[in-house]
C-alpha positions in Angstrom: 0.2 -0.1 0.2 1.6 3.3 -1.1 1.8 6.1 1.5 -0.4 8.9 1.7 0.1 12.6 1.5 0.6 14.2 5.1 -2.4 15.3 6.7 -0.8 19.1 6.7 -1.1 18.7 2.7 -4.9 18.9 3.1 -5.4 21.3 5.7 -7.2 24.8 4.1 -5.7 28.0 5.8 -9.4 29.4 6.0 -8.2 32.1 8.4 -5.6 33.8 6.5 -6.9 37.1 5.2 -8.8 37.1 2.0 -8.2 40.7 1.0 -5.2 39.4 -1.2 -5.3 41.0 -5.2 -6.0 38.6 -7.3 -2.9 38.7 -9.9 -2.7 36.9 -12.9 -2.4 33.1 -12.7 1.3 32.6 -13.9 3.9 35.2 -13.6 7.5 35.3 -13.0 9.9 38.0 -12.5 12.5 38.7 -15.4 15.2 38.8 -13.2 16.5 38.9 -9.5 14.4 40.9 -7.2 16.1 43.0 -4.3 14.8 42.7 -0.9 13.0 45.4 0.5 14.8 47.2 3.8 14.8 45.5 6.8 13.8 41.4 7.3 12.1 39.8 4.8 11.3 36.0 4.1 10.2 34.3 1.0 7.3 31.9 1.3 5.7 29.7 -1.4 2.2 28.7 -1.2 0.1 25.7 -2.9 -3.4 27.1 -3.8 -6.7 25.2 -3.6 -8.4 27.4 -6.5 -5.7 28.7 -8.5 -3.0 27.1 -10.5 0.6 27.3 -9.9 2.9 27.8 -6.6 2.3 31.0 -5.4 5.6 33.0 -3.7 5.0 35.7 -1.1 7.3 37.9 0.6 6.9 38.8 4.3 8.7 41.6 6.1 9.1 43.3 8.9 5.3 44.5 9.4 4.3 40.4 9.2 2.5 41.4 5.4 2.6 39.1 2.9 3.0 40.5 -0.7 2.7 38.3 -4.0 5.7 38.5 -5.9 5.9 35.9 -8.2 4.2 32.4 -9.4 5.7 29.2 -10.5 3.4 27.8 -13.8 2.2 24.2 -13.3 4.3 22.5 -16.4 0.9 21.6 -18.0 -2.7 22.8 -17.4 -4.5 21.3 -14.7 -1.2 20.0 -12.8 -1.2 20.2 -9.0 2.0 20.6 -6.7 3.1 17.4 -4.7 5.7 18.8 -2.9 8.4 21.7 -3.1 11.1 23.6 -2.0 13.1 26.6 -1.8 16.8 27.4 -1.1 17.8 30.9 1.1 18.5 34.4 -0.1 16.7 37.0 -1.9 16.4 35.6 -4.8 16.1 31.8 -4.4 15.8 28.8 -6.5 12.3 26.9 -6.3 12.0 23.1 -7.3 8.6 21.3 -7.2 7.1 18.0 -7.5 4.1 18.2 -10.4 1.2 15.5 -10.5 -1.2 16.0 -13.8 -4.6 16.1 -13.8 -5.5 12.2 -14.5 -2.6 11.2 -11.8 -0.9 9.4 -14.7 2.2 11.6 -14.7 4.5 13.1 -12.0 7.9 15.2 -13.0 10.1 17.1 -11.2 10.9 20.8 -12.3 13.4 23.1 -10.8 14.0 26.8 -11.8 16.2 29.9 -10.8 14.7 33.2 -9.6 14.9 34.3 -13.2 13.2 31.2 -14.7 10.6 29.9 -12.4 9.4 27.5 -15.0 12.6 26.0 -15.1 13.2 22.7 -16.5 12.5 19.0 -16.0 14.5 17.2 -13.7 15.5 13.4 -15.3 14.1 10.8 -13.1 13.6 7.1 -13.4 10.2 6.7 -11.4 7.9 8.7 -10.0 9.1 11.7 -7.5 8.0 12.8 -4.6 9.4 14.4 -1.8 12.2 17.1 -2.6 14.6 19.2 -0.9 17.2 22.2 -2.3 19.9 22.8 0.5 19.6 26.4 1.7 22.9 27.5 -0.3 21.3 25.7 -3.7 24.3 23.6 -4.3 22.7 20.3 -3.6 19.3 18.7 -4.3 17.9 15.8 -3.0 14.5 13.8 -3.8 12.8 10.5 -3.7 11.5 8.2 -6.5 8.6 5.7 -6.0 8.1 2.7 -8.6 4.5 2.4 -9.6 4.8 -1.3 -9.5 3.3 -2.9 -6.7 5.0 -6.0 -7.1 8.3 -4.4 -7.3 8.0 -1.5 -5.0 11.4 0.2 -4.7 12.0 3.8 -3.2 15.3 5.6 -4.2 16.6 8.2 -2.8 18.6 10.5 -5.1 21.0 13.5 -4.5 22.6 15.4 -7.0 25.0 18.4 -7.6 22.7 21.4 -8.2 22.9 25.1 -9.8 20.0 27.5 -10.9 17.9 24.9 -12.8 20.6 22.2 -13.6 21.1 18.7 -11.8 24.6 16.8 -12.5 26.3 14.1 -10.7 23.2 12.3 -9.6 24.0 9.4 -7.3 20.8 6.9 -6.2 20.2 4.8 -3.0 17.8 2.4 -2.2 16.4 3.0 1.2 15.7 -0.4 2.1 17.3 -4.0 1.2 19.9 -4.2 -1.6 17.9 -3.0 -4.9 19.0 -3.4 -8.3 22.4 -3.9 -9.4 24.8 -1.0 -9.0 22.1 0.7 -6.7 24.0 1.9 -3.3 22.0 0.6 -0.3 21.1 3.2 3.1 19.1 0.7 4.2 17.0 2.5 6.6 14.7 -0.7 6.7 11.9 0.9 5.1 11.0 4.4 3.1 11.8 7.6 4.3 9.9 10.6 3.8 10.3 14.7 3.8 14.1 14.6 3.1 15.8 17.7 5.1 19.7 18.5 4.7 21.9 18.4 7.5 25.2 20.1 7.0 27.2 19.5 3.8 26.7 15.6 2.6 23.6 14.1 5.1 20.1 14.0 5.0 17.5 14.0 7.7 14.0 12.0 6.6 11.2 10.3 8.7 9.7 6.7 8.1 6.4 5.8 7.8 4.7 5.2 10.8 1.9 2.4 11.7 -1.8 3.3 10.9 -2.3 7.1 11.8 0.8 7.4 14.2 3.8 9.3 12.9 7.1 7.3 12.0 10.5 8.1 13.4 13.4 10.4 12.1 16.9 8.7 10.4 19.5 10.5 9.9 21.4 9.3 6.1 25.1 9.8 5.9 25.9 9.7 2.6 29.0 8.5 0.7 29.8 6.4 -2.0 31.2 3.4 -0.3 29.1 3.0 2.7 26.1 5.2 3.4 24.6 4.7 6.5 21.0 5.2 8.0 20.9 5.6 12.0 17.3 6.2 13.9 17.3 9.8 16.1 16.6 8.6 19.5 13.0 8.9 20.6 12.3 11.9 23.0 13.0 12.3 26.5 9.7 11.4 28.1 10.8 12.4 31.6 7.9 14.6 32.7 5.9 14.6 29.3 4.9 11.2 29.1 4.4 9.5 25.3 5.7 12.7 23.4 6.4 12.4 19.8 8.4 14.3 17.5 7.2 14.3 13.3 7.3 16.3 10.0 11.2 17.6 10.1 11.4 20.6 8.1 14.5 22.2 8.7 18.2 21.3 10.5 21.3 23.2 11.1 23.2 20.0 11.7 23.0 20.1 15.4 19.0 20.1 15.8 15.9 19.6 13.5 12.7 21.5 13.6 9.6 19.3 13.9 6.1 19.1 15.2 5.8 17.6 19.1 2.6 15.6 19.7 1.4 13.2 22.2 1.3 9.2 21.3 -2.4 9.0 23.0 -3.7 11.1 20.4 -5.9 8.4 18.7 -7.2 7.3 22.2 -6.1 9.1 25.6 -6.8 7.0 28.5 -10.0 7.7 30.7 -11.1 10.5 28.1 -8.3 12.2 28.7 -7.9 15.0 25.5 -4.4 15.1 24.5 -2.3 18.0 25.0 -1.8 20.3 21.9 0.9 19.9 19.3 3.5 22.3 19.6 6.5 23.6 17.1 9.7 22.4 18.5 13.5 22.4 18.4 15.0 19.0 19.0 18.7 17.8 19.4 19.7 15.8 16.5 22.3 13.1 18.2 20.0 12.7 21.7 16.2 13.2 20.6 16.2 15.7 23.3 13.5 18.9 23.5 16.1 21.9 22.7 13.5 24.6 22.7 9.7 25.2 22.1 8.9 27.5 19.0 5.5 27.9 19.4 2.5 26.8 21.9 -1.1 27.1 20.8 -3.7 28.9 22.4 -6.4 26.8 24.2 -8.3 24.9 21.6 -5.5 25.2 19.0 -3.0 23.1 17.8 0.1 23.7 15.7 -0.2 22.1 12.2 3.0 22.7 10.4 6.3 24.8 10.8 8.9 25.8 8.6 11.6 28.1 7.8 15.2 28.1 9.7 17.9 30.3 10.1 16.6 33.4 9.1 12.9 32.6 10.5 10.2 30.2 11.8 7.1 30.3 9.9 4.3 27.9 11.6 0.4 27.4 11.2 -2.2 26.9 14.2 -5.7 25.5 13.4 -8.6 25.7 15.6 -11.9 24.6 15.2 -13.2 27.6 13.1 -10.2 29.0 11.2 -6.2 28.6 10.5 -3.7 31.1 11.2 -0.1 31.7 10.2 2.4 33.1 12.3 6.0 34.3 11.7 8.8 34.5 14.4 12.2 36.4 13.5 15.6 35.2 15.4 15.8 36.5 18.8 12.1 36.8 19.2 10.3 34.7 22.1 6.9 34.6 19.8 5.8 34.9 16.7 3.5 37.4 15.3 0.1 36.9 12.9 0.8 37.1 9.1 -1.5 38.9 7.0 -2.2 39.1 3.3 -1.9 35.3 2.4 -4.8 33.7 0.1 -7.5 32.3 1.8 -7.6 29.1 -0.7 -4.0 28.6 0.7 -3.4 24.4 1.1 0.0 24.2 2.2 3.1 26.6 2.5 6.8 26.1 3.3 9.2 29.2 4.2 12.8 29.4 3.1 15.4 27.6 5.3 
């Protein structure tokens, strides 16, 4: 059985400001765009009613301004996964699924040519991750044949829409002849770059439960896959980490939840999910990025060195916040479209 998309991809950010001016469905800057004075961060948004991948710049005033749109490669194609590099003029890569779901392609482009070019793949591309400096690209591929199901992790050098030196790794077992195996024992989702030549990924969980994080050390001779230790339960029994989205090489950004979310004892409601930073070596909680208000929970967290963007969900609305480095809490972002489905900020 093939894995389903993470639930966060299905969440409608219905509580975001809906007054954004509707620009053309397809637009792209003709060249590098100079960032405005002060801090700013680019956020990519998948929308439910408009085609393409929409890019917004959020500044000190927390107001999101539409600056460009990555067009779909064919009419009706939707986004499956996407990633940005850092800097005022980032590169953007996205996996696109045709309307019939018969075709899935990976495309990457530079800021001056966001439509970009198709990345050569051998199977169906899924998750994708650009390193912050834009010099390396990683993605996963899934074979379509259920009888010979195979997942491969592919890493390559990258420069402004072009990939080279691709190396393929099988994530479980030995794989076909000529394929190196990292042998995580199962599939790996959501690869995140950790330093120069390592990745952090998440394995699938049982039923609706989250999986565990795996650190993958790449190399042509003996690539390895090591599970990140489970979190320290002292004082907070049954906690887990899921949906890693960024790493500085020592820690990673994730969602913290409680294992009993499916059925807590004695009818007790689970404590809400939080956005946290976790020690990559020990699995211990380092910092709480965001704790939601009563009746809400953190749905996703993204960003990195230059700021964290997180989404909270309540019974009636969904809200987006930006927290700059050095701040103790985030401030709500305005100007994002009401039909936003999924967002990702620059690392």
